[in-house]
Structure formats: structure tokens, C-alpha cells
All heavy atoms as an XYZ file, in Angstrom:
936
protein
N     158.421    109.144     42.747
C     159.026    107.874     43.081
C     160.413    107.829     42.459
O     160.620    108.205     41.329
C     158.150    106.746     42.549
C     158.834    105.432     42.683
S     157.842    103.989     42.718
C     157.179    103.636     41.219
N     161.357    107.371     43.237
C     162.717    107.264     42.731
C     162.975    105.844     42.259
O     162.350    104.901     42.721
C     163.734    107.636     43.829
O     163.575    106.730     44.904
C     163.528    109.058     44.317
N     163.883    105.719     41.345
C     164.218    104.390     40.827
C     165.685    104.097     41.124
O     166.451    104.975     41.492
C     163.955    104.313     39.319
O     164.782    105.233     38.653
N     166.044    102.867     40.968
C     167.424    102.456     41.194
C     168.320    103.071     40.130
O     167.882    103.344     39.016
C     167.513    100.936     41.154
N     169.579    103.305     40.482
C     170.499    103.872     39.486
C     170.638    102.950     38.279
O     170.711    101.746     38.416
C     171.836    103.966     40.231
C     171.519    103.817     41.668
C     170.208    103.105     41.756
N     170.653    103.531     37.119
C     170.826    102.764     35.890
C     169.514    102.302     35.279
O     169.516    101.706     34.209
N     168.396    102.519     35.926
C     167.101    102.130     35.389
C     166.343    103.373     34.943
O     166.473    104.441     35.527
C     166.261    101.383     36.435
C     166.787    100.039     36.915
C     165.881     99.476     37.987
C     166.875     99.066     35.763
N     165.562    103.212     33.926
C     164.715    104.315     33.472
C     163.696    104.617     34.572
O     163.337    103.742     35.361
C     164.011    103.929     32.180
N     163.178    105.836     34.659
C     162.258    106.186     35.737
C     161.019    105.290     35.809
O     160.520    105.040     36.891
C     161.863    107.626     35.416
C     162.962    108.154     34.564
C     163.508    106.982     33.824
N     160.512    104.782     34.701
C     159.306    103.975     34.706
C     159.586    102.475     34.800
O     158.674    101.693     34.944
C     158.483    104.254     33.435
C     158.037    105.699     33.314
C     157.152    106.123     34.485
O     156.341    105.361     34.972
N     157.347    107.352     34.940
N     160.841    102.078     34.681
C     161.183    100.661     34.686
C     161.495    100.200     36.101
O     162.234    100.837     36.832
C     162.402    100.430     33.790
C     162.796     98.994     33.664
C     164.051     98.828     32.819
O     164.650     99.808     32.416
N     164.433     97.600     32.587
N     160.921     99.071     36.490
C     161.182     98.509     37.816
C     162.013     97.245     37.672
O     161.920     96.536     36.683
C     159.876     98.162     38.523
C     159.093     99.376     38.894
C     157.843     98.953     39.613
N     157.099    100.106     39.999
C     156.643    100.308     41.210
N     156.819     99.410     42.146
N     155.974    101.395     41.497
N     162.784     96.948     38.717
C     163.600     95.734     38.715
C     162.702     94.530     38.975
O     161.783     94.582     39.781
C     164.673     95.826     39.778
N     162.977     93.452     38.289
C     162.223     92.218     38.499
C     162.978     91.342     39.499
O     164.143     91.580     39.806
C     162.058     91.447     37.177
O     163.357     91.061     36.709
C     161.362     92.300     36.128
N     162.291     90.322     39.999
C     162.945     89.383     40.916
C     164.123     88.690     40.239
O     165.152     88.445     40.855
C     161.946     88.339     41.416
C     161.028     88.862     42.487
C     159.699     89.146     42.209
C     161.493     89.080     43.774
C     158.852     89.629     43.185
C     160.660     89.563     44.760
C     159.339     89.837     44.468
O     158.518     90.313     45.443
N     163.974     88.378     38.987
C     165.046     87.703     38.260
C     166.291     88.592     38.195
O     167.409     88.122     38.399
C     164.576     87.350     36.853
C     165.624     86.626     36.023
C     165.078     86.293     34.670
N     163.885     85.470     34.840
C     163.733     84.268     34.317
N     164.684     83.765     33.562
N     162.650     83.584     34.511
N     166.104     89.874     37.950
C     167.242     90.787     37.883
C     167.907     90.957     39.251
O     169.132     90.979     39.360
C     166.792     92.154     37.364
C     166.355     92.148     35.920
C     165.687     93.451     35.518
O     165.370     94.269     36.381
O     165.485     93.621     34.309
N     167.105     91.067     40.279
C     167.653     91.271     41.618
C     168.363     90.014     42.110
O     169.463     90.079     42.652
C     166.532     91.684     42.597
C     167.037     91.719     44.015
C     165.966     93.038     42.203
N     167.741     88.855     41.921
C     168.341     87.610     42.387
C     169.505     87.146     41.511
O     170.207     86.198     41.868
C     167.284     86.514     42.491
C     166.251     86.741     43.604
C     165.160     85.684     43.534
C     166.906     86.763     44.964
N     169.716     87.783     40.389
C     170.865     87.451     39.544
C     172.168     87.938     40.187
O     173.244     87.403     39.896
C     170.705     88.066     38.159
N     172.064     88.928     41.063
C     173.238     89.426     41.761
C     173.620     88.424     42.848
O     172.853     88.130     43.753
C     172.913     90.788     42.382
C     174.108     91.421     43.045
O     175.065     90.744     43.412
N     174.051     92.726     43.200
N     174.842     87.888     42.762
C     175.284     86.843     43.676
C     175.302     87.307     45.131
O     174.892     86.583     46.032
C     176.670     86.359     43.256
C     177.189     85.203     44.062
C     178.460     84.599     43.513
N     179.727     85.117     43.922
C     180.193     85.187     45.164
N     179.451     84.840     46.141
N     181.392     85.635     45.412
N     175.734     88.505     45.400
C     175.793     89.008     46.774
C     174.395     89.171     47.365
O     174.165     88.831     48.522
C     176.528     90.333     46.826
C     178.001     90.199     46.612
C     178.680     91.518     46.758
N     180.115     91.385     46.592
C     180.934     92.398     46.597
N     180.483     93.617     46.757
N     182.219     92.193     46.442
N     173.494     89.710     46.573
C     172.131     89.868     47.087
C     171.479     88.510     47.319
O     170.770     88.324     48.304
C     171.275     90.699     46.131
C     169.875     90.871     46.630
C     169.581     91.809     47.599
C     168.853     90.067     46.169
C     168.299     91.952     48.086
C     167.562     90.194     46.641
C     167.292     91.157     47.608
N     171.717     87.579     46.407
C     171.138     86.242     46.555
C     171.641     85.575     47.834
O     170.865     84.987     48.586
C     171.475     85.398     45.324
C     170.738     84.086     45.257
C     170.945     83.372     43.932
N     172.347     83.222     43.562
C     172.909     83.756     42.481
N     172.190     84.456     41.641
N     174.187     83.572     42.219
N     172.933     85.713     48.123
C     173.501     85.154     49.345
C     172.893     85.821     50.576
O     172.510     85.152     51.541
C     175.019     85.322     49.343
C     175.754     84.778     50.557
C     175.597     83.270     50.639
C     177.219     85.169     50.486
N     172.764     87.133     50.555
C     172.164     87.850     51.668
C     170.703     87.446     51.857
O     170.234     87.241     52.978
C     172.268     89.361     51.440
C     171.673     90.242     52.533
C     172.476     90.092     53.815
C     171.631     91.683     52.079
N     169.982     87.295     50.753
C     168.571     86.911     50.815
C     168.406     85.514     51.413
O     167.560     85.292     52.283
C     167.967     86.967     49.406
C     166.516     86.605     49.356
C     165.549     87.490     49.773
C     166.120     85.359     48.901
C     164.206     87.160     49.730
C     164.789     85.009     48.855
C     163.830     85.913     49.269
N     169.237     84.577     50.994
C     169.136     83.206     51.496
C     169.514     83.145     52.974
O     168.812     82.515     53.777
C     170.017     82.249     50.659
C     170.175     80.900     51.335
C     169.419     82.073     49.276
N     170.602     83.811     53.357
C     170.999     83.780     54.762
C     169.974     84.467     55.647
O     169.692     83.994     56.750
C     172.379     84.415     54.983
O     172.373     85.750     54.469
C     173.463     83.614     54.326
N     169.389     85.545     55.194
C     168.366     86.231     55.997
C     167.110     85.361     56.122
O     166.505     85.289     57.192
C     168.019     87.582     55.372
C     167.046     88.374     56.169
C     167.607     88.775     57.511
N     166.578     89.433     58.274
C     166.511     89.471     59.573
N     167.453     88.904     60.293
N     165.538     90.076     60.193
N     166.738     84.680     55.054
C     165.584     83.780     55.115
C     165.832     82.650     56.103
O     164.960     82.312     56.918
C     165.283     83.214     53.714
O     165.040     84.300     52.824
C     164.081     82.298     53.736
N     167.025     82.068     56.063
C     167.360     81.000     57.011
C     167.398     81.516     58.446
O     166.953     80.833     59.375
C     168.701     80.365     56.642
C     168.712     79.524     55.375
C     170.137     79.088     55.048
C     167.802     78.331     55.524
N     167.903     82.726     58.643
C     167.971     83.295     59.976
C     166.582     83.552     60.553
O     166.313     83.248     61.719
C     168.780     84.604     59.953
O     170.074     84.335     59.462
C     168.889     85.210     61.335
N     165.695     84.110     59.755
C     164.329     84.375     60.227
C     163.625     83.064     60.554
O     162.932     82.945     61.576
C     163.547     85.194     59.180
C     162.072     85.234     59.499
C     164.099     86.602     59.093
N     163.812     82.062     59.709
C     163.198     80.755     59.958
C     163.746     80.129     61.238
O     162.988     79.641     62.081
C     163.446     79.817     58.769
O     162.937     80.435     57.579
C     162.781     78.478     58.978
N     165.061     80.159     61.406
C     165.667     79.581     62.607
C     165.245     80.338     63.860
O     164.981     79.725     64.905
C     167.183     79.586     62.475
N     165.155     81.652     63.782
C     164.742     82.447     64.931
C     163.302     82.144     65.318
O     162.978     82.018     66.502
C     164.912     83.927     64.610
C     164.945     84.788     65.848
O     165.435     84.315     66.888
O     164.463     85.934     65.769
N     162.448     82.006     64.337
C     161.046     81.666     64.612
C     160.935     80.282     65.240
O     160.174     80.086     66.195
C     160.226     81.710     63.323
O     160.269     82.991     62.765
N     161.704     79.322     64.733
C     161.695     77.983     65.321
C     162.249     77.980     66.740
O     161.753     77.263     67.609
C     162.485     77.017     64.438
C     161.814     76.616     63.137
C     162.775     75.796     62.280
C     160.550     75.842     63.394
N     163.263     78.787     66.990
C     163.840     78.882     68.336
C     162.819     79.417     69.330
O     162.634     78.866     70.417
C     165.071     79.781     68.331
C     165.686     79.977     69.715
C     166.827     80.989     69.682
N     166.481     82.248     69.071
C     165.891     83.264     69.724
N     165.579     83.147     70.979
N     165.639     84.391     69.085
N     162.121     80.478     68.955
C     161.115     81.064     69.836
C     159.993     80.067     70.093
O     159.545     79.880     71.229
C     160.581     82.381     69.228
C     161.670     83.443     69.247
C     159.355     82.867     69.978
C     161.317     84.689     68.453
N     159.545     79.399     69.044
C     158.464     78.426     69.194
C     158.904     77.244     70.056
O     158.160     76.792     70.934
C     158.015     77.935     67.824
C     156.889     76.941     67.882
S     155.352     77.673     68.389
C     154.875     78.475     66.892
N     160.119     76.755     69.847
C     160.608     75.609     70.596
C     160.737     75.923     72.083
O     160.332     75.120     72.932
C     161.968     75.154     70.047
O     161.820     74.843     68.666
C     162.494     73.944     70.783
N     161.278     77.081     72.403
C     161.396     77.444     73.810
C     160.026     77.574     74.464
O     159.831     77.149     75.604
C     162.190     78.743     73.954
C     163.691     78.625     73.757
C     164.343     79.997     73.781
C     164.307     77.735     74.806
N     159.060     78.144     73.750
C     157.711     78.263     74.302
C     157.085     76.893     74.521
O     156.435     76.652     75.543
C     156.829     79.075     73.362
O     157.338     80.368     73.207
N     157.288     75.996     73.568
C     156.733     74.652     73.685
C     157.412     73.893     74.834
O     156.769     73.111     75.520
C     156.877     73.892     72.348
C     156.626     72.417     72.504
C     155.925     74.491     71.320
N     158.687     74.129     75.087
C     159.366     73.483     76.211
C     158.915     74.053     77.555
O     158.802     73.315     78.534
C     160.880     73.641     76.078
C     161.578     72.692     75.130
C     163.045     73.072     75.007
C     161.455     71.264     75.607
N     158.676     75.350     77.606
C     158.275     75.978     78.872
C     156.871     75.559     79.276
O     156.614     75.281     80.447
C     158.394     77.512     78.775
C     157.671     78.204     79.914
C     159.851     77.917     78.754
N     155.952     75.502     78.319
C     154.566     75.195     78.671
C     154.396     73.838     79.343
O     153.840     73.756     80.441
C     153.660     75.307     77.448
C     152.248     74.897     77.732
C     151.453     75.636     78.581
C     151.726     73.747     77.168
C     150.150     75.256     78.857
C     150.432     73.350     77.436
C     149.644     74.111     78.285
N     154.870     72.729     78.770
C     154.662     71.456     79.474
C     155.505     71.317     80.742
O     155.131     70.603     81.664
C     155.044     70.393     78.452
C     155.838     71.081     77.437
C     155.477     72.526     77.468
N     156.629     72.009     80.794
C     157.471     71.922     81.978
C     156.812     72.601     83.169
O     156.810     72.072     84.273
C     158.848     72.556     81.713
O     159.441     71.903     80.597
C     159.761     72.422     82.910
N     156.256     73.797     82.938
C     155.656     74.554     84.035
C     154.161     74.314     84.152
O     153.592     74.521     85.215
C     155.894     76.055     83.830
O     155.242     76.485     82.633
C     157.367     76.367     83.785
N     153.500     73.920     83.058
C     152.055     73.764     83.056
C     151.322     75.083     83.024
O     150.101     75.134     83.180
N     152.045     76.175     82.800
C     151.448     77.505     82.818
C     151.374     78.088     81.412
O     152.410     78.324     80.782
C     152.291     78.434     83.705
O     151.848     79.767     83.572
N     150.150     78.346     80.924
C     150.036     79.001     79.619
C     150.619     80.417     79.635
O     151.145     80.881     78.636
C     148.542     79.039     79.345
C     147.906     78.135     80.332
C     148.851     77.971     81.459
N     150.542     81.085     80.799
C     151.082     82.440     80.901
C     152.596     82.435     80.702
O     153.128     83.255     79.945
C     150.737     83.051     82.257
C     151.316     84.441     82.511
C     150.750     85.447     81.520
C     151.047     84.884     83.921
N     153.304     81.527     81.343
C     154.756     81.469     81.171
C     155.142     81.072     79.750
O     156.129     81.568     79.212
C     155.371     80.508     82.184
C     155.394     81.002     83.629
C     155.963     79.936     84.546
C     156.174     82.285     83.745
N     154.361     80.185     79.142
C     154.625     79.840     77.742
C     154.445     81.036     76.823
O     155.249     81.273     75.919
N     153.389     81.817     77.075
C     153.144     83.009     76.259
C     154.204     84.079     76.503
O     154.651     84.751     75.566
C     151.759     83.564     76.557
N     154.621     84.243     77.763
C     155.680     85.209     78.061
C     156.996     84.813     77.408
O     157.730     85.661     76.910
C     155.861     85.343     79.571
C     154.798     86.149     80.301
C     155.024     86.102     81.802
C     154.764     87.576     79.813
N     157.287     83.535     77.397
C     158.500     83.056     76.728
C     158.448     83.379     75.237
O     159.440     83.801     74.644
C     158.665     81.545     76.928
O     158.681     81.274     78.317
C     159.932     81.036     76.290
N     157.275     83.202     74.643
C     157.118     83.516     73.220
C     157.315     85.008     72.986
O     158.013     85.416     72.059
C     155.733     83.077     72.746
C     155.519     83.229     71.271
C     156.027     82.298     70.390
C     154.826     84.305     70.769
C     155.839     82.421     69.032
C     154.630     84.451     69.408
C     155.134     83.500     68.536
N     156.717     85.838     73.840
C     156.827     87.290     73.671
C     158.220     87.817     73.925
O     158.699     88.713     73.225
N     158.903     87.265     74.924
C     160.253     87.712     75.251
C     161.219     87.400     74.108
O     162.208     88.105     73.920
C     160.716     87.054     76.579
C     162.199     87.198     76.795
C     159.958     87.676     77.733
N     160.915     86.399     73.313
C     161.775     86.058     72.189
C     161.892     87.158     71.151
O     162.855     87.211     70.390
N     160.925     88.081     71.138
C     160.960     89.172     70.171
C     161.585     90.449     70.727
O     161.746     91.425     69.999
C     159.543     89.466     69.662
C     158.976     88.348     68.844
C     158.035     87.492     69.375
C     159.393     88.135     67.543
C     157.513     86.454     68.630
C     158.883     87.104     66.788
C     157.943     86.260     67.332
N     161.930     90.473     72.010
C     162.523     91.674     72.597
C     163.860     92.073     71.967
O     164.112     93.262     71.799
C     162.678     91.505     74.109
C     161.389     91.607     74.908
C     161.675     91.412     76.386
C     160.689     92.916     74.673
N     164.747     91.126     71.608
C     165.987     91.562     70.952
C     165.732     92.302     69.635
O     166.444     93.268     69.325
C     166.751     90.256     70.696
C     166.232     89.318     71.715
C     164.792     89.686     71.911
N     164.736     91.909     68.885
C     164.419     92.618     67.646
C     163.922     94.023     67.938
O     164.301     94.983     67.258
C     163.378     91.847     66.851
C     163.860     90.517     66.358
C     162.757     89.713     65.701
O     161.674     90.205     65.444
N     163.032     88.454     65.436
N     163.089     94.145     68.960
C     162.566     95.456     69.334
C     163.683     96.362     69.834
O     163.809     97.511     69.406
C     161.481     95.302     70.405
C     160.876     96.591     70.927
C     160.106     97.293     69.803
C     159.959     96.317     72.091
N     164.511     95.845     70.728
C     165.612     96.646     71.264
C     166.608     97.020     70.169
O     167.094     98.151     70.123
C     166.318     95.873     72.382
N     166.896     96.071     69.293
C     167.821     96.367     68.206
C     167.306     97.420     67.255
O     168.045     98.307     66.822
N     166.024     97.360     66.948
C     165.468     98.346     66.019
C     165.393     99.734     66.654
O     165.555    100.742     65.976
C     164.088     97.908     65.538
O     163.182     97.870     66.621
N     165.168     99.787     67.965
C     165.080    101.091     68.630
C     166.442    101.718     68.884
O     166.636    102.914     68.648
C     164.341    100.942     69.960
C     162.852    100.663     69.893
C     162.295    100.443     71.288
C     162.129    101.817     69.224
N     167.386    100.921     69.381
C     168.636    101.492     69.859
C     169.816    101.337     68.907
O     170.800    102.050     69.044
C     169.000    100.863     71.203
C     167.934    101.061     72.242
C     167.309     99.977     72.818
C     167.541    102.330     72.614
C     166.317    100.157     73.771
C     166.547    102.526     73.562
C     165.934    101.438     74.145
N     169.744    100.420     67.967
C     170.886    100.181     67.084
C     170.642    100.639     65.652
O     171.476    100.422     64.789
C     171.257     98.698     67.099
C     171.654     98.134     68.469
C     171.892     96.641     68.369
C     172.863     98.848     69.011
N     169.514    101.259     65.385
C     169.199    101.702     64.025
C     170.177    102.722     63.491
O     170.561    102.706     62.319
N     170.631    103.640     64.345
C     171.573    104.659     63.888
C     172.950    104.079     63.607
O     173.727    104.667     62.853
C     171.676    105.775     64.918
O     172.168    105.262     66.132
N     173.249    102.936     64.196
C     174.536    102.299     63.951
C     174.662    101.846     62.494
O     175.763    101.794     61.951
C     174.711    101.101     64.892
C     176.063    100.421     64.928
C     177.128    101.406     65.396
C     176.019     99.229     65.845
N     173.543    101.563     61.858
C     173.566    101.116     60.459
C     174.103    102.202     59.531
O     174.666    101.892     58.479
C     172.166    100.704     60.014
N     173.963    103.454     59.914
C     174.478    104.540     59.086
C     175.964    104.777     59.296
O     176.620    105.385     58.455
C     173.725    105.840     59.396
C     172.270    105.751     59.028
O     171.942    104.981     58.105
O     171.456    106.446     59.673
N     176.497    104.309     60.414
C     177.883    104.617     60.761
C     178.849    103.455     60.554
O     180.041    103.664     60.418
C     177.946    105.050     62.223
C     177.196    106.334     62.466
C     177.387    106.810     63.886
N     176.737    108.083     64.075
C     175.600    108.242     64.723
N     174.999    107.204     65.248
N     175.073    109.436     64.849
N     178.372    102.238     60.579
C     179.247    101.068     60.504
C     179.223    100.474     59.094
O     178.297    100.728     58.315
C     178.812    100.019     61.518
N     180.222     99.670     58.800
C     180.249     98.975     57.512
C     179.179     97.887     57.514
O     179.065     97.119     58.483
C     181.612     98.350     57.283
C     182.677     99.384     57.061
C     183.978     98.734     56.737
N     184.964     99.737     56.384
C     186.234     99.482     56.259
N     186.688     98.262     56.450
N     187.072    100.432     55.937
N     178.387     97.784     56.449
C     177.251     96.843     56.443
C     177.655     95.388     56.637
O     177.009     94.666     57.389
C     176.616     97.049     55.066
C     177.105     98.362     54.592
C     178.418     98.603     55.253
N     178.716     94.947     55.987
C     179.096     93.537     56.084
C     179.492     93.171     57.512
O     179.091     92.142     58.038
C     180.234     93.230     55.121
C     180.611     91.756     55.124
C     181.646     91.446     54.100
N     181.056     91.599     52.783
C     181.717     91.483     51.654
N     182.988     91.207     51.665
N     181.116     91.653     50.503
N     180.286     94.028     58.139
C     180.687     93.763     59.527
C     179.489     93.811     60.467
O     179.402     93.034     61.407
C     181.727     94.777     59.978
C     183.078     94.539     59.401
C     184.092     95.470     59.996
N     185.401     95.248     59.399
C     186.432     96.033     59.578
N     186.314     97.089     60.354
N     187.570     95.768     59.009
N     178.586     94.730     60.226
C     177.410     94.872     61.080
C     176.495     93.654     60.974
O     176.006     93.145     61.989
C     176.651     96.144     60.708
C     175.568     96.591     61.655
C     176.139     96.857     63.032
C     174.885     97.832     61.124
N     176.290     93.157     59.763
C     175.455     91.968     59.571
C     176.115     90.750     60.210
O     175.469     89.967     60.915
C     175.173     91.732     58.069
C     174.563     90.376     57.833
C     174.255     92.811     57.534
N     177.426     90.592     60.006
C     178.141     89.460     60.600
C     178.118     89.535     62.120
O     177.920     88.525     62.799
C     179.571     89.419     60.089
N     178.297     90.724     62.683
C     178.253     90.877     64.141
C     176.853     90.592     64.671
O     176.703     89.971     65.734
C     178.689     92.285     64.527
N     175.840     91.019     63.960
C     174.464     90.752     64.383
C     174.143     89.276     64.378
O     173.535     88.760     65.333
N     174.558     88.571     63.347
C     174.323     87.119     63.292
C     175.121     86.406     64.385
O     174.652     85.447     64.985
C     174.686     86.561     61.925
C     173.683     86.872     60.841
C     174.035     86.798     59.504
C     172.385     87.246     61.130
C     173.128     87.067     58.499
C     171.475     87.526     60.142
C     171.849     87.444     58.827
O     170.946     87.714     57.844
N     176.347     86.859     64.642
C     177.140     86.258     65.711
C     176.519     86.474     67.077
O     176.473     85.558     67.902
N     176.005     87.677     67.314
C     175.334     87.972     68.581
C     174.061     87.146     68.734
O     173.766     86.628     69.820
C     175.022     89.467     68.655
C     174.442     89.979     69.959
C     175.428     89.774     71.101
C     174.095     91.453     69.810
N     173.331     86.989     67.648
C     172.105     86.178     67.677
C     172.444     84.713     67.961
O     171.754     84.042     68.732
C     171.375     86.314     66.350
C     170.017     85.685     66.342
C     169.285     86.000     65.047
O     169.840     86.521     64.093
N     168.019     85.666     65.014
N     173.506     84.212     67.379
C     173.938     82.835     67.623
C     174.367     82.650     69.074
O     174.019     81.652     69.712
C     175.087     82.489     66.674
S     175.725     80.831     66.875
N     175.094     83.614     69.615
C     175.532     83.524     71.012
C     174.331     83.565     71.958
O     174.285     82.813     72.939
C     176.500     84.663     71.327
N     173.358     84.422     71.672
C     172.168     84.502     72.527
C     171.384     83.198     72.491
O     170.887     82.730     73.524
C     171.289     85.669     72.078
N     171.269     82.592     71.317
C     170.567     81.314     71.212
C     171.310     80.221     71.971
O     170.694     79.375     72.621
C     170.403     80.923     69.744
N     172.639     80.243     71.930
C     173.419     79.246     72.664
C     173.261     79.428     74.167
O     173.160     78.447     74.915
C     174.896     79.344     72.275
N     173.215     80.675     74.623
C     173.025     80.937     76.051
C     171.648     80.462     76.502
O     171.497     79.863     77.559
C     173.228     82.434     76.353
C     172.711     82.801     77.736
C     174.688     82.808     76.220
N     170.628     80.713     75.689
C     169.275     80.290     76.057
C     169.119     78.768     75.954
O     168.402     78.169     76.734
C     168.237     80.970     75.168
C     168.038     82.412     75.524
S     166.639     83.156     74.706
C     167.159     83.141     73.020
N     169.759     78.158     74.996
C     169.616     76.719     74.801
C     170.501     75.889     75.701
O     170.218     74.722     75.947
N     171.573     76.474     76.224
C     172.497     75.739     77.070
C     171.854     75.145     78.310
O     171.984     73.948     78.572
N     171.157     75.946     79.119
C     170.509     75.367     80.302
C     169.468     74.309     79.949
O     169.323     73.313     80.654
C     169.851     76.567     80.977
C     170.595     77.747     80.482
C     171.051     77.390     79.098
N     168.761     74.501     78.864
C     167.763     73.521     78.442
C     168.444     72.201     78.096
O     167.966     71.136     78.465
C     166.965     74.040     77.234
O     166.404     75.292     77.567
C     165.884     73.069     76.832
N     169.576     72.265     77.410
C     170.301     71.046     77.046
C     170.781     70.309     78.285
O     170.622     69.098     78.406
C     171.465     71.390     76.124
C     172.330     70.212     75.776
C     171.859     69.237     74.902
C     173.584     70.049     76.336
C     172.642     68.132     74.587
C     174.370     68.968     76.030
C     173.890     68.007     75.156
O     174.653     66.924     74.853
N     171.366     71.052     79.240
C     171.852     70.416     80.466
C     170.699     69.838     81.267
O     170.802     68.770     81.836
C     172.631     71.425     81.309
C     174.067     71.524     80.858
C     174.895     72.412     81.755
N     175.072     73.670     81.031
C     174.656     74.846     81.460
N     174.092     74.985     82.618
N     174.865     75.919     80.736
N     169.561     70.552     81.288
C     168.401     70.083     82.034
C     167.834     68.815     81.404
O     167.490     67.876     82.093
C     167.353     71.187     82.080
C     166.085     70.798     82.744
C     165.897     70.527     84.064
C     164.824     70.620     82.105
N     164.591     70.206     84.290
C     163.909     70.250     83.101
C     164.380     70.740     80.794
C     162.595     70.000     82.831
C     163.068     70.502     80.527
C     162.187     70.129     81.530
N     167.760     68.781     80.080
C     167.204     67.612     79.399
C     168.116     66.395     79.570
O     167.647     65.273     79.610
C     166.976     67.910     77.926
C     165.805     68.853     77.695
C     165.595     69.124     76.226
N     165.252     67.948     75.471
C     164.027     67.517     75.213
N     163.002     68.163     75.690
N     163.816     66.457     74.482
N     169.420     66.594     79.647
C     170.346     65.473     79.837
C     170.206     64.878     81.220
O     170.523     63.710     81.439
C     171.781     65.934     79.632
C     172.127     66.093     78.175
C     173.571     66.344     77.964
N     174.357     65.295     78.612
C     175.651     65.378     78.809
N     176.302     66.450     78.457
N     176.311     64.403     79.386
N     169.746     65.677     82.186
C     169.640     65.184     83.553
C     168.340     64.425     83.812
O     168.123     63.934     84.915
C     169.751     66.358     84.534
O     168.630     67.207     84.391
N     167.477     64.352     82.808
C     166.227     63.586     82.977
C     166.539     62.117     83.216
O     167.526     61.574     82.736
C     165.374     63.652     81.713
C     164.633     64.905     81.533
C     164.520     65.944     82.397
C     163.895     65.251     80.377
N     163.767     66.922     81.850
C     163.358     66.530     80.622
C     163.625     64.622     79.173
C     162.560     67.171     79.702
C     162.844     65.276     78.258
C     162.316     66.534     78.522
N     165.601     61.490     83.883
C     165.695     60.034     83.965
C     165.089     59.467     82.689
O     165.078     60.100     81.655
C     164.961     59.547     85.215
O     163.598     59.927     85.151
N     164.522     58.287     82.742
C     163.987     57.660     81.539
C     162.716     58.322     81.046
O     162.316     58.127     79.903
C     163.736     56.178     81.787
O     162.773     56.046     82.821
N     162.051     59.117     81.872
C     160.800     59.766     81.422
C     160.870     61.265     81.701
O     161.523     61.699     82.644
C     159.600     59.154     82.148
O     159.718     59.407     83.537
N     160.201     62.064     80.892
C     160.193     63.506     81.093
C     159.387     63.879     82.342
O     158.595     63.082     82.829
C     159.559     64.043     79.827
C     158.801     62.917     79.256
C     159.486     61.667     79.702
N     159.553     65.119     82.852
C     158.881     65.504     84.084
C     157.384     65.769     83.924
O     156.694     65.923     84.901
C     159.611     66.778     84.500
C     160.189     67.313     83.256
C     160.485     66.119     82.395
N     156.860     65.817     82.722
C     155.426     66.031     82.552
C     154.735     64.718     82.214
O     155.354     63.788     81.684
C     155.161     67.083     81.467
C     155.740     66.766     80.144
C     155.245     65.928     79.214
C     156.959     67.269     79.590
N     156.066     65.860     78.131
C     157.118     66.684     78.337
C     157.928     68.162     80.051
C     158.191     66.961     77.527
C     158.983     68.433     79.220
C     159.106     67.832     77.993
N     153.448     64.624     82.494
C     152.736     63.376     82.192
C     152.595     63.155     80.697
O     152.455     64.103     79.933
C     151.378     63.553     82.857
C     151.243     65.003     83.139
C     152.606     65.605     83.173
N     152.630     61.913     80.300
C     152.539     61.580     78.877
C     151.122     61.599     78.385
O     150.184     61.549     79.072
C     153.146     60.213     78.606
């Protein structure tokens, strides 16, 4: 087993030591917020599709399709992590994720604004 540079071979880093680093703490917090927001986005779209269409299959497909960008990114963009600068790559990934969420949420926003006083599904 290898250890981090500067640590004795038998000594492991604690959470306190790792989170004391300001850059790592910022990365950890932003990644936690991103995962939470992504999970809420996938769940929200699935919940909107199900009552709109009345189809459990379409709701489930919407939920599953929400994970395709992670799958595609891990398969096809993994080698890019070795070649690009990490900060730029993380910022570009978050920007792309934000743009994709805006594209998916845009039609939903316009559709919801066009409702009359009641939603299209029964209460």
C-alpha cells in the first residue's frame, strides 16, 4: 500500500487533516452540492414526466436517461483527465452540466407558464 507524500508508511491522513486544506475543502463542498443538485434534477424531471404522461415507463426512462451523461463521460472522457489541466477540466464539466440542465429545464419552464389555472393532470 502506498501512502501520501510526506506521511510515514503506516500513518493515514485523517478527515481533519484533509479538510484543513482550503482547496480540497472547496472542491469537496462544490462536488457535494453538484451531486445533490444533479440527483434532485433527475428526480424532478421524472416526477414531472410521470403525472404529465401517466406512464410509469416514461417516468422510469426519464430517470434512467438522467444518468447517461455520467456513463458517457466516464467511458469517453476519462483519458482527457490525464491530458488537460484539472481546474479547467472541472470548470468545463460543471459548465457543461449547467448548460445541459438549462436545456432540459427550458421547455419545462415554458410549458408550465402556458398552463391555465389548473395543471393538466387530475388533482
